C-alpha positions as CSV (number, residue, x, y, z in Angstrom):
1,M,-13.6,-5.8,8.0
2,S,-12.3,-2.6,6.6
3,L,-11.1,-2.5,3.0
4,M,-9.5,0.5,1.4
5,M,-8.0,1.2,-2.1
6,L,-5.6,4.0,-2.6
7,R,-4.5,5.3,-6.0
8,A,-1.3,7.2,-6.2
9,K,0.4,8.7,-9.3
10,V,4.1,9.1,-8.9
11,K,6.6,11.2,-10.9
12,A,7.9,9.2,-13.9
13,E,11.5,9.7,-12.8
14,T,10.8,8.2,-9.4
15,V,9.1,4.9,-10.4
16,A,12.3,2.9,-9.9
17,D,12.8,4.4,-6.5
18,V,9.2,3.7,-5.5
19,E,9.4,0.1,-6.7
20,A,12.6,-0.5,-4.8
21,A,11.1,1.1,-1.7
22,V,8.0,-1.0,-2.0
23,R,10.1,-4.2,-2.2
24,T,12.1,-3.2,0.9
25,M,8.9,-2.3,2.7
26,F,7.1,-5.6,1.9
27,S,10.2,-7.6,2.8
28,A,10.1,-5.9,6.3
29,I,6.4,-6.5,6.6
30,E,6.8,-10.2,5.7
31,Q,9.5,-10.5,8.4
32,A,7.3,-8.7,11.0
33,K,4.2,-10.8,10.1
34,P,1.6,-8.4,11.5
35,R,-1.7,-10.1,12.2
36,G,-5.1,-9.0,10.9
37,V,-3.9,-7.2,7.8
38,R,-3.7,-7.9,4.1
39,Y,-1.8,-5.4,2.0
40,A,-0.8,-5.2,-1.6
41,S,0.7,-2.7,-4.0
42,C,0.4,-2.9,-7.8
43,R,1.5,-0.7,-10.6
44,L,-1.0,0.0,-13.4
45,S,-0.2,-0.2,-17.1
46,D,0.4,3.6,-17.4
47,G,3.6,2.9,-15.5
48,V,3.2,5.7,-13.0
49,T,0.0,4.9,-11.1
50,F,0.0,2.5,-8.2
51,V,-3.0,0.9,-6.6
52,I,-2.7,-0.1,-3.0
53,L,-5.2,-2.4,-1.3
54,L,-5.4,-2.6,2.5
55,K,-7.7,-5.0,4.4
56,L,-8.0,-4.9,8.2
57,E,-9.9,-7.5,10.1
58,E,-12.7,-6.4,12.4
59,G,-11.4,-4.8,15.6
60,I,-7.8,-4.5,14.4
61,E,-6.0,-1.2,14.4
62,N,-3.6,-0.9,11.4
63,P,-0.4,-2.6,12.5
64,L,1.7,-1.4,9.5
65,P,2.9,1.9,11.1
66,T,4.7,-0.2,13.7
67,V,7.0,-1.5,10.9
68,P,9.9,1.0,10.5
69,A,10.2,0.3,6.8
70,F,6.5,1.2,6.3
71,R,7.1,4.5,8.0
72,E,10.2,5.2,5.9
73,F,8.2,4.4,2.8
74,Q,5.4,6.8,3.8
75,E,8.0,9.5,4.4
76,G,9.5,8.9,0.9
77,L,6.1,9.4,-0.7
78,K,6.3,13.1,-0.1
79,N,9.1,13.3,-2.7
80,W,7.7,10.7,-5.1
81,I,4.1,11.5,-5.7
82,A,3.0,13.6,-8.7
83,E,-0.5,14.4,-7.3
84,P,-2.4,13.8,-4.0
85,P,-3.3,10.1,-3.5
86,I,-7.0,9.2,-3.8
87,P,-8.2,6.9,-1.0
88,E,-11.5,5.0,-1.4
89,Q,-13.3,2.8,1.0
90,L,-14.5,-0.4,-0.7
91,T,-17.4,-2.7,0.0
92,V,-16.8,-6.3,-1.0
93,I,-19.8,-7.8,-2.9
94,G,-18.1,-11.0,-3.9
95,S,-14.6,-12.5,-3.6
96,Y,-13.0,-15.8,-4.1
97,S,-10.1,-16.1,-1.6
98,L,-8.9,-12.6,-2.3
99,F,-10.4,-10.9,0.8
């Protein structure tokens, strides 16, 4: 299992655009139903920082890039982010039905 957390701070004036794009992207992912992946995006209380969690099952290559709306979202990030995203590999020590 591979688990990654990504923190990304966006420009304050783009938050509504980012949230709309996230909803569109997740709708497309739900329709595509890729296997072996869990994916979530959350906005922190500062209003401009997003935390993204991505879990891939063992032996699974990330299927999200095969979803056109995911690629479109990634392309839009270039205009929305305020500073470079911070990716971090996570090691699960304990989890109850989350991972």
